[in-house]
N, C-alpha and C positions, 0 to 999 in steps of 0.2 A: 507613704506614695500610694495612689490610687492604680488600680488595673489598668484604666485608659491610656496613662504614660508609661506603664512598663511595655504594653504591648505596641504602642508608637517607637519605641526605641528596639522593639523586637523586628518587625516590619519595616524596614528602610525608604519601601517604596509609598507607605503610608506618608513620609515628610514631605513626599515629592509632588502631593497632589495641591499642595500650595493652603493659602488663608482663605484665600475666597470660594473653594469649594468646602463643603462639609464633609468634617473627616469621617464620618459613619457612612456618609454614601460613597466615598470613595473606599472606604474597607469593605465596603459590602460588592461596588464593582471588584476589587482584586481580587475576593473570595471565589464568585461565582465565576470568573473568568468568561472564556466565549462558550457560544449557549450551545456549539457543537465541536464535541474535542475531535482535533484532527489527529491524523495516523500518518506516520511516513517511515518505510524501514527501506535500505539500499535494497535495490532490487539485483541481485547476482548474475541477472540475465540478460541479454540484448539491451546491452549500455544502461541499465537502469528503467528504460522506457518503460513505467507500469501500464500503458494501453498496448504496446505491441506485446509484452508479455501477457498479460490478463487476454488479451484477445487472440492471440495467433499462439501464444505458447514462447517456450522457452529456447527451443531451435529456429531457425530461419528457416531450414528446410524439414519440414515437417516428417520424409522419410528415415531421419533422422533419431525423431522422437520417439518413448515410450507411451507417453499421453500428448492429448492435446484439448485443451478449453473448447466446452460448448457453452451455448448462448441460455440464460443471461449471464454475461461474463462476471458476474457479481456475486455469484453463488459461492464459488470456492469449492463446492462439491458438484458441480457440473463441470464433469471432464470422462473422455474416453482413453480407452488405450487403443492405440493405432497396430496392435497385433504384432508388431516389429519384436516384442521384448519376450521375455521368459520370466514370468506369467503374464500374459495368458497363453501365450504360443507357446509349446513345449519344445519347440526346434527355435525359438527365437533366440535373440542376444540376451547375456543378462543383463538384468537394470544395475546402472552404474551409480556411484555416488552422487555424480550429477544429476541422474534422472530424478533421482529418491529427494535429493534435495531439493531442485526445483517444485517437484510437485508439492513437497510443504509449505513451500514459498509461495507458492499460488493460492492455497488451501488458505494463509494465514493473510495476505496480502490483498487479495482480489474481494474478498467480502467487503472491505472497509472502501470499493468506490460505490458512488450514492445512485448512479446510472450506468444502465451500459449504452453506450451511444455508438457509431457507427463514424469511422476517419469520412472529414471533409475536407482535408489539404488536395493538395494536386499531387498526384502520383501516388505512390505505395508508400504507406505507413512506415516500412521497413524501410525506405530511402530518404525518407527525413531526420534532421537536416542532412545526417549522412547516413550510408547504406550500414544496416546493423541489423 
């Protein structure tokens, strides 16, 4: 048995390419995959809306948040304190698990955006399609 026959049995997608397409070309296309790898992670805030989360932050009211994003919203490291929490305000409320996990997710998810855009729909992005 040659190695090509064993390879075609181990990759079921290769058989689906059909006889019209040379199997070597099909195999190359399967191995290369998409030119740009896509990233997806469920965002636990703002009803899984990446634009709203990366652009406006994790809380609908900034006065409730310990941090907020800064432009460009694709950096993940571009954020600042609201000075409501300790740190940096020694008299502020302590950071919650929600505050911490939102910042970790911001640093993980938002750098995967290709560009930082502005809202072009009507009304507020937080109100489309429902308030969130």
